Structures are given as C-alpha cells and as structure tokens.
N, C-alpha and C positions, 0 to 999 in steps of 0.2 A: 444522362438525365435529360429531362425535357426542359428546353429553353424557350421561354415565352418572351420575345423582345417587346420592350416598351419604348416609347419615344425618348424617355430619359436615358435608358441604357444605350439605345442606338446613338444618341448624341455623345454620350461618354466614350463609347468605343470609337466613334468617328474622330473625336478630338484627340484621343490618345494615339490613334494610328497615324495621325498627321502631325504629331509633336506639338499639339496646341493645348492650351489650358482649357479643360472642360468648363462650360459656362457655370455649372453648379459650384465648382471650386472657385472660379473667379468672383462669384457673388460674395463669397466669404472673405476674400482678400482683394478688394477692388483696386487698391493702390498699385498692385503689380500687374494689372491687366490693362493699363493705359496704353494707348497707341504709341508705337515707337517708329522711328524712321532712320534715314541715312545719317541725320545729324547725331543720333545716339549710337552710331557705329553699327547699325543693322541695315540689311538690305530690305527695301520696301517697307510697307506699313504693317499693320497688324499688332498683335500683342506679343509679349515675351514668349519665346519658345518654352515648352514645358520644363525642360531641364533647368533653364535659368530661373524660371518662376519658382520651381521647387527649392533651388539653392537660395534665392533671395528670401523666400518665405521662412525657410529654416533659420537663416541668419537673423531675421526679424524676431522670430520666437525666442531664439537664444538671447538676443539683446534684452527683450522684455523680461525673460525669466531671470537673467542675471540682475537686472535692475530691481525686480520685485524681491529678490532674496538678499539684497544688500541694504544697509542703513544709509549708504551714501549714493547720491546720483552718479550716473556714469560721467566719465571725464569728457566724452564727446557724444553728441546726439546726431544721428543721421536722420535728417528730415524726411528722407524717403521711406523710413520705417513707419511713419505716422500717417494714418488715414486723413487726418486734418492737422497739418503741422502748425497752422495758425493758433490752435488751442495751446500747444506747447509754448509758443512765443508769447501769447497773451498771459499765460500762467506765470511765465518767467518775469514779465513786467510787473504783474500783480504781487508776486512774492517779494520782489525787490522793493517796490513801493511800500509794502506793509512792513518789511524789516527796518526800513529807514524812516518810517512814519512820515512819508511825503505823499501828496496827492498823485494818483495814478496819471493824471493828465500831464504832470511835469516829468514823467519818466519816459525815456526813449532809448532805443538801441544805438550803440556804437559798434561799428564793425571794421574789421581789418581782414583783407584777403591774404592768406598765407600761400606763398608760392614755393616754399622750401619743402624738401622731402622729409625733413625732420618734423615730427608731430609737434604742434604748439602745446604749451603748458595750459591747462585749464585755468580760466580766470578766477580771481579771488571772489568776484561777484558776477553773477550771470551765468551763461552757458556757452559752450563751444559747439558749434554745429558743423556738420560735414555733409 
C-alpha cells in the first residue's frame, strides 16, 4: 500500500524505534513523562523508557479501575498514580473535617515513615500513602 508519512507518524515511529514514549502518548499521561536521572536509578536524564512507562500506566489504570468498582477506598494510595496528588490529600483533609464536624483549618496530617518490609495496616481515619 501507499504510505504517506506525516510529521505525527514520523515522530511516533522515531520514538518507538528509540524506546521512548511518543509525545502524543505522554500528553495523555504526563505524570509518567517527568524527567528522571541517576537518583532514580536510571542513567542520564530523559523520560521513562517506553516499557517502564507502559508498565506504570497499566498499573495506574488497574488501580483506578479497582477503586472505581469497589465500595471501599484502597488500603494504600500510591501518590505517583495521581496527576495532582495534592488534590487527594486536600480531599482527605476535607472528608476528615466534615465527618468530625470540625473546621478544616484545624485539621492536619500526621505521618509516620514505615521502614519494615511488612505492609502497614490502613489507619482507622485518613489514608495510607506509598
């Protein structure tokens, strides 16, 4: 068949052939296209390799699909799954204040860093983030 290349198709083919996330795909899931570097265990800068981006995106969709089909919130929230994690945290504070009928200004987070390999139990009130 006849193939008429366009700039969009050329960019897609170039990205896929170099194991990069195509810009059009990254625009739909920007949280996984952030620069990474040696501190994150990767060599050099750039975005996630295509395989890791696809794996992370599939895990993100599975998390939200599971949450949407359940009447209970997840036991643990991975902040990296959210495009804007601050919205989750603010919503958690708002729900806590509303349930206890206290002003939102008086509600704040308490945190504890878990260093054990044993997963912590979800709190009675609030959320557990990973």
